[in-house]
Residue frames as qw, qx, qy, qz and C-alpha x, y, z in Angstrom:
[[0.413, 0.293, -0.802, -0.319, 13.72, -13.68, 105.56],
 [0.870, -0.227, -0.089, -0.429, 11.32, -16.58, 106.20],
 [0.441, -0.501, 0.732, -0.141, 12.61, -19.21, 108.47],
 [0.155, 0.231, -0.916, -0.290, 13.27, -22.71, 107.22],
 [0.203, 0.315, 0.872, -0.315, 10.18, -23.99, 109.04],
 [0.418, 0.603, 0.205, -0.647, 7.90, -21.46, 107.24],
 [0.326, 0.464, -0.628, -0.533, 9.46, -22.39, 103.76],
 [0.013, 0.043, -0.997, -0.064, 8.86, -25.96, 104.47],
 [0.321, 0.469, 0.655, -0.499, 5.18, -25.32, 105.43],
 [0.416, 0.626, -0.061, -0.657, 4.74, -23.37, 102.17],
 [0.211, 0.332, -0.839, -0.375, 6.31, -26.14, 100.06],
 [0.164, 0.190, 0.949, -0.189, 3.91, -28.56, 101.68],
 [0.370, 0.593, 0.400, -0.593, 0.95, -26.27, 100.90],
 [0.339, 0.571, -0.425, -0.615, 2.08, -25.97, 97.30],
 [0.029, 0.162, -0.978, -0.125, 2.48, -29.74, 97.04],
 [0.259, 0.376, 0.817, -0.352, -1.04, -30.18, 98.27],
 [0.365, 0.618, 0.012, -0.696, -2.34, -27.55, 95.86],
 [0.193, 0.427, -0.757, -0.455, -0.60, -29.43, 93.02],
 [0.090, 0.071, 0.993, -0.031, -2.31, -32.60, 93.86],
 [0.323, 0.536, 0.530, -0.573, -5.69, -30.85, 94.23],
 [0.357, 0.624, -0.240, -0.652, -5.29, -29.30, 90.73],
 [0.140, 0.300, -0.872, -0.360, -4.17, -32.52, 89.11],
 [0.078, 0.214, 0.962, -0.148, -7.03, -34.66, 90.53],
 [0.340, 0.473, 0.389, -0.713, -9.73, -32.17, 89.84],
 [0.455, 0.467, 0.688, 0.318, -11.96, -32.65, 86.84],
 [0.132, 0.770, 0.246, 0.574, -12.94, -29.01, 87.01],
 [0.418, -0.403, -0.394, 0.713, -12.17, -26.02, 89.18],
 [0.068, 0.827, 0.345, 0.438, -13.77, -22.60, 89.50],
 [0.435, -0.074, -0.290, 0.849, -11.91, -19.58, 90.92],
 [0.126, -0.837, -0.443, -0.297, -14.01, -16.84, 92.55],
 [0.129, 0.273, -0.344, 0.889, -13.63, -13.54, 94.30],
 [0.410, -0.529, -0.739, 0.077, -15.71, -13.85, 97.48],
 [0.173, 0.036, -0.230, 0.957, -15.16, -10.25, 98.50],
 [0.377, -0.180, -0.056, -0.907, -18.23, -8.67, 100.16],
 [0.644, -0.302, -0.676, -0.190, -20.00, -12.02, 101.15],
 [0.519, -0.587, 0.297, -0.546, -21.37, -11.89, 104.67],
 [0.168, -0.289, 0.920, -0.204, -20.61, -14.80, 107.04],
 [0.652, 0.276, 0.550, -0.443, -24.20, -16.02, 106.47],
 [0.693, 0.623, -0.112, -0.344, -23.89, -15.88, 102.75],
 [0.220, 0.569, -0.792, 0.000, -20.44, -17.54, 102.73],
 [0.433, -0.111, 0.822, -0.352, -21.90, -20.27, 105.04],
 [0.737, 0.410, 0.313, -0.438, -24.77, -20.80, 102.65],
 [0.517, 0.682, -0.458, -0.241, -22.43, -21.13, 99.63],
 [0.042, 0.431, -0.897, 0.091, -20.21, -23.63, 101.41],
 [0.573, 0.066, 0.705, -0.413, -23.23, -25.67, 102.41],
 [0.737, 0.562, 0.050, -0.373, -24.54, -25.88, 98.81],
 [0.406, 0.646, -0.644, -0.061, -21.04, -26.82, 97.54],
 [0.268, -0.304, 0.865, -0.296, -20.68, -29.50, 100.30],
 [0.724, 0.252, 0.489, -0.416, -24.06, -31.03, 99.29],
 [0.757, 0.616, -0.121, -0.183, -22.76, -31.30, 95.72],
 [0.905, -0.210, 0.182, 0.321, -19.62, -32.95, 96.95],
 [0.522, 0.715, -0.050, 0.461, -17.46, -30.02, 95.83],
 [0.651, -0.385, -0.235, 0.611, -14.38, -28.93, 97.86],
 [0.144, 0.879, 0.161, 0.426, -14.21, -25.25, 98.50],
 [0.661, -0.505, -0.139, 0.537, -11.38, -23.30, 100.20],
 [0.117, 0.987, -0.101, -0.052, -9.70, -19.95, 100.22],
 [0.886, 0.057, 0.102, 0.450, -6.25, -19.96, 98.74],
 [0.208, -0.791, 0.169, 0.550, -3.29, -17.53, 98.73],
 [0.635, 0.757, -0.054, -0.141, -2.58, -16.24, 95.22],
 [0.015, 0.749, -0.659, -0.059, 1.18, -16.73, 95.71],
 [0.509, -0.189, 0.836, -0.074, 0.85, -20.42, 96.53],
 [0.708, 0.495, 0.447, -0.233, -1.83, -21.02, 93.81],
 [0.418, 0.835, -0.287, -0.214, 0.43, -19.37, 91.24],
 [0.149, -0.519, 0.840, 0.050, 3.30, -21.85, 92.06],
 [0.571, 0.115, 0.798, -0.153, 0.97, -24.78, 91.89],
 [0.656, 0.664, 0.218, -0.284, -0.61, -23.63, 88.63],
 [0.262, 0.766, -0.545, -0.218, 2.75, -23.25, 87.03],
 [0.317, -0.329, 0.889, -0.046, 3.60, -26.86, 88.07],
 [0.518, 0.332, 0.770, -0.166, 0.36, -28.23, 86.51],
 [0.295, 0.198, 0.630, 0.690, 0.43, -26.32, 83.26],
 [0.054, -0.805, -0.591, 0.010, -2.22, -23.72, 84.38],
 [0.421, -0.165, -0.013, 0.892, 0.01, -20.69, 83.88],
 [0.020, -0.474, -0.433, -0.766, -2.82, -18.80, 82.21],
 [0.448, -0.741, -0.500, -0.009, -4.45, -18.37, 85.63],
 [0.509, -0.178, -0.206, 0.816, -1.62, -16.05, 86.67],
 [0.038, 0.312, 0.185, 0.931, -3.32, -12.93, 85.20],
 [0.508, -0.579, -0.348, -0.535, -6.39, -13.34, 87.43],
 [0.699, -0.371, -0.503, 0.347, -4.59, -14.14, 90.65],
 [0.125, 0.223, -0.257, 0.932, -5.06, -10.91, 92.39],
 [0.510, -0.330, 0.067, -0.792, -7.43, -10.01, 95.22],
 [0.600, -0.180, 0.671, -0.397, -9.24, -12.55, 97.36],
 [0.523, 0.261, -0.695, -0.420, -9.34, -15.92, 95.68],
 [0.659, -0.137, 0.652, -0.349, -11.32, -19.05, 96.64],
 [0.247, 0.312, -0.821, -0.409, -11.23, -22.35, 94.80],
 [0.787, 0.056, 0.387, -0.478, -14.08, -24.77, 94.23],
 [0.269, 0.409, -0.818, -0.301, -13.06, -28.19, 92.67],
 [0.873, -0.018, 0.329, -0.360, -14.50, -31.63, 92.21],
 [0.063, -0.426, 0.866, 0.254, -12.72, -34.83, 91.25],
 [0.338, 0.224, 0.909, -0.099, -16.01, -36.74, 90.68],
 [0.331, 0.748, 0.571, -0.076, -18.34, -34.27, 88.89],
 [0.420, 0.110, 0.264, 0.861, -17.19, -32.04, 86.04],
 [0.090, -0.649, -0.416, -0.631, -20.38, -29.93, 86.11],
 [0.501, -0.682, -0.496, 0.196, -21.04, -29.43, 89.94],
 [0.414, -0.379, -0.137, 0.816, -18.43, -26.68, 90.75],
 [0.062, 0.094, 0.326, 0.939, -19.55, -24.41, 87.83],
 [0.313, -0.540, -0.637, -0.452, -23.28, -25.06, 88.31],
 [0.478, -0.657, -0.491, 0.313, -23.36, -24.38, 92.02],
 [0.326, -0.328, 0.011, 0.886, -21.09, -21.24, 91.79],
 [0.023, -0.202, -0.462, -0.863, -23.04, -19.85, 88.75],
 [0.367, -0.613, -0.638, -0.288, -26.45, -20.50, 90.33],
 [0.458, -0.615, -0.401, 0.502, -25.43, -18.88, 93.57],
 [0.298, -0.157, 0.160, 0.928, -23.86, -15.90, 91.71],
 [0.053, -0.489, -0.631, -0.600, -27.19, -15.24, 89.98],
 [0.430, -0.780, -0.422, -0.170, -28.74, -14.25, 93.33],
 [0.541, -0.766, 0.036, 0.345, -25.70, -12.66, 94.85],
 [0.578, 0.792, -0.023, 0.196, -23.63, -10.31, 92.67],
 [0.280, -0.855, 0.433, -0.046, -20.88, -10.06, 95.25],
 [0.762, -0.194, 0.584, 0.202, -19.65, -13.45, 94.25],
 [0.441, 0.761, -0.298, -0.371, -17.53, -12.99, 91.10],
 [0.937, 0.068, 0.282, 0.197, -16.28, -15.88, 88.91],
 [0.081, -0.825, 0.384, 0.406, -12.72, -15.00, 88.01],
 [0.391, 0.478, -0.717, -0.324, -11.65, -18.01, 85.93],
 [0.896, -0.130, 0.348, -0.244, -11.77, -21.90, 85.83],
 [0.173, 0.474, -0.812, -0.295, -10.17, -24.95, 84.39],
 [0.907, 0.071, 0.207, -0.360, -11.18, -28.37, 83.18],
 [0.964, 0.139, 0.124, 0.191, -9.15, -31.47, 82.52],
 [0.682, -0.345, 0.139, 0.630, -5.95, -29.49, 83.06],
 [0.278, 0.310, 0.297, 0.859, -6.58, -26.52, 80.75],
 [0.057, 0.375, 0.315, -0.870, -7.89, -23.07, 81.62],
 [0.145, 0.568, 0.770, 0.253, -11.37, -22.31, 80.33],
 [0.014, 0.261, 0.088, 0.961, -13.06, -18.99, 79.51],
 [0.306, 0.124, 0.481, -0.812, -15.97, -17.33, 81.33],
 [0.660, 0.195, -0.293, -0.664, -18.22, -18.27, 78.35],
 [0.556, 0.168, -0.810, -0.085, -17.17, -21.88, 78.74],
 [0.035, -0.010, -0.779, 0.625, -17.76, -21.84, 82.38],
 [0.497, 0.164, 0.170, -0.835, -21.37, -20.61, 81.68],
 [0.700, 0.187, -0.542, -0.426, -21.91, -23.39, 79.10],
 [0.350, 0.115, -0.891, 0.264, -20.63, -25.89, 81.73],
 [0.181, 0.066, 0.612, -0.767, -22.86, -24.53, 84.30],
 [0.624, 0.206, -0.085, -0.749, -25.87, -24.98, 81.88],
 [0.479, 0.133, -0.851, -0.170, -25.06, -28.64, 81.36],
 [0.797, -0.426, -0.204, -0.378, -27.41, -31.05, 83.27],
 [0.382, -0.613, 0.641, -0.260, -25.94, -32.42, 86.45],
 [0.174, 0.242, -0.950, -0.095, -24.75, -35.94, 86.74],
 [0.311, 0.194, 0.833, -0.414, -27.96, -36.98, 88.64],
 [0.579, 0.546, 0.077, -0.601, -30.19, -35.52, 85.88],
 [0.398, 0.516, -0.661, -0.372, -28.12, -37.17, 83.21],
 [0.046, -0.101, 0.983, -0.143, -28.33, -40.56, 85.09],
 [0.447, 0.356, 0.629, -0.527, -32.12, -40.19, 85.43],
 [0.559, 0.574, -0.213, -0.559, -32.47, -39.50, 81.67],
 [0.293, 0.400, -0.844, -0.205, -30.45, -42.59, 80.93],
 [0.178, 0.136, 0.922, -0.317, -32.42, -44.83, 83.36],
 [0.532, 0.464, 0.242, -0.666, -35.59, -43.28, 81.71],
 [0.453, 0.533, -0.541, -0.467, -34.32, -44.34, 78.41],
 [0.126, 0.192, -0.973, 0.037, -33.57, -47.94, 79.62],
 [0.256, 0.237, 0.790, -0.505, -36.90, -48.22, 81.33],
 [0.440, 0.294, -0.188, -0.827, -38.90, -47.04, 78.31],
 [0.474, 0.064, -0.800, -0.363, -39.37, -50.49, 76.70],
 [0.156, -0.235, -0.877, 0.390, -40.52, -51.92, 80.17],
 [0.263, 0.349, 0.316, -0.842, -43.07, -49.06, 80.42],
 [0.510, 0.230, -0.439, -0.703, -44.34, -49.73, 76.94],
 [0.382, -0.068, -0.920, -0.059, -44.69, -53.50, 77.78],
 [0.011, 0.255, 0.735, -0.629, -46.48, -52.65, 80.99],
 [0.403, 0.343, 0.073, -0.845, -48.99, -50.50, 79.12],
 [0.491, 0.149, -0.702, -0.494, -49.42, -53.18, 76.45],
 [0.237, -0.123, -0.939, 0.217, -50.15, -55.85, 79.14],
 [0.163, 0.296, 0.477, -0.811, -52.59, -53.47, 80.78],
 [0.477, 0.278, -0.266, -0.790, -54.44, -53.04, 77.55],
 [0.439, 0.058, -0.862, -0.247, -54.67, -56.77, 77.03],
 [0.122, -0.228, -0.852, 0.456, -56.05, -57.32, 80.49],
 [0.269, 0.372, 0.300, -0.836, -58.59, -54.64, 80.05],
 [0.481, 0.385, 0.781, 0.098, -59.69, -56.18, 76.83],
 [0.168, 0.694, 0.044, -0.699, -59.56, -52.88, 74.91],
 [0.778, 0.560, 0.282, -0.033, -60.11, -52.57, 71.24],
 [0.143, 0.882, -0.416, -0.167, -56.68, -51.05, 70.80],
 [0.396, -0.418, 0.806, 0.135, -54.94, -54.29, 71.24],
 [0.706, 0.379, 0.598, -0.015, -57.24, -56.00, 68.68],
 [0.487, 0.869, -0.043, -0.074, -56.27, -53.40, 66.15],
 [0.111, -0.760, 0.632, 0.100, -52.69, -53.81, 67.00],
 [0.623, -0.107, 0.774, 0.044, -52.84, -57.62, 66.78],
 [0.682, 0.606, 0.404, -0.073, -54.65, -57.32, 63.41],
 [0.284, 0.912, -0.263, -0.134, -52.03, -54.91, 62.08],
 [0.297, -0.594, 0.743, 0.077, -49.18, -57.08, 63.19],
 [0.693, 0.120, 0.710, 0.017, -50.80, -60.17, 61.70],
 [0.573, 0.802, 0.139, -0.100, -51.22, -58.28, 58.43],
 [0.120, 0.866, -0.477, -0.089, -47.57, -57.40, 58.41],
 [0.452, -0.396, 0.799, 0.015, -46.44, -60.83, 59.34],
 [0.814, 0.336, 0.409, -0.238, -48.59, -62.63, 56.65],
 [0.629, 0.722, -0.283, -0.059, -46.44, -61.83, 53.56],
 [0.024, -0.639, 0.752, -0.160, -43.34, -62.97, 55.45],
 [0.638, -0.144, 0.710, -0.260, -44.99, -66.16, 56.53],
 [0.824, 0.501, 0.173, -0.200, -46.08, -66.92, 52.90],
 [0.461, 0.742, -0.486, -0.020, -42.68, -66.33, 51.51],
 [0.255, -0.508, 0.805, -0.170, -41.19, -68.60, 54.09],
 [0.783, 0.115, 0.567, -0.229, -43.69, -71.41, 53.18],
 [0.706, 0.686, -0.100, -0.142, -42.98, -70.92, 49.48],
 [0.188, 0.734, -0.647, 0.086, -39.19, -71.19, 50.20],
 [0.459, -0.318, 0.802, -0.211, -39.41, -74.38, 52.28],
 [0.228, 0.132, -0.889, -0.375, -39.60, -77.77, 50.62],
 [0.724, -0.171, -0.090, -0.663, -43.02, -79.28, 50.46],
 [0.314, -0.266, 0.872, -0.265, -43.43, -82.19, 52.79],
 [0.433, 0.009, -0.758, -0.487, -44.90, -85.34, 51.15],
 [0.723, -0.227, 0.226, -0.612, -48.08, -86.67, 52.67],
 [0.219, -0.197, 0.955, -0.022, -47.98, -90.22, 53.96],
 [0.367, -0.082, -0.761, -0.528, -49.99, -92.67, 51.82],
 [0.646, -0.293, 0.096, -0.698, -53.51, -93.21, 53.26],
 [0.901, -0.026, -0.387, -0.197, -53.14, -96.99, 53.01],
 [0.478, 0.274, -0.671, 0.496, -50.16, -97.07, 55.43],
 [0.341, -0.393, 0.391, -0.759, -52.36, -95.99, 58.42],
 [0.902, -0.201, -0.041, -0.380, -54.28, -99.33, 58.56],
 [0.790, 0.243, -0.496, 0.267, -51.08, -101.25, 58.44],
 [0.113, 0.415, -0.559, 0.709, -49.65, -99.25, 61.41],
 [0.620, -0.334, 0.217, -0.676, -52.85, -99.92, 63.30],
 [0.940, 0.053, -0.308, -0.134, -52.61, -103.67, 62.49],
 [0.580, 0.291, -0.593, 0.477, -49.10, -103.85, 63.88],
 [0.220, -0.415, 0.430, -0.771, -50.30, -102.09, 67.09],
 [0.825, -0.209, 0.031, -0.525, -53.09, -104.63, 67.55],
 [0.935, 0.101, -0.335, 0.061, -50.80, -107.74, 67.06],
 [0.230, 0.570, -0.597, 0.516, -48.10, -106.41, 69.37],
 [0.625, -0.303, -0.683, 0.224, -47.78, -108.58, 72.51],
 [0.407, -0.854, -0.095, -0.310, -48.95, -106.86, 75.67],
 [0.272, 0.547, -0.613, 0.501, -46.24, -106.01, 78.10],
 [0.682, -0.372, -0.619, 0.118, -46.23, -108.24, 81.23]]
């Protein structure tokens, strides 16, 4: 029978696993059996570079933690060697790194995974792995935001170069704006022109005005 000290250590490990599962956006469980030390080291390096936590876990402890976090469906795959890759900052990274590495090394087998507290299928893990990474998505978003600036820069460059394209563009824009300007003029009340005879009177007043000392 395990000693009280051993039981307390196991409880602490289970509690730690529960926190890991709760905080993780996604997690991928793999069978690493057959990987050499060099291959395992290379996999760990790729995961570390992607800010993914990776560690070997005992099935008995993971089973208890999974039950506490609503991931009971993992129970059926918790046999044989099991390692867990999780990330609490990037929902795509664990699946992408593991799947990419498994393409070149059949010894690494994806057993199952979970996302946002729910177990996902192997097909869903493949779809997740095919999703662009956070860096790629951010780059696309920044590219979309910078697109108008790029267009403006090209327009200014064309103006400076004095190309014919800008003349055509200005003429086109002027043609589009003309009907709108005419409509605005028709809608606005006509301003009455000042009588011509009032101008000399104004000049006479300016001439008789005393000069400032």
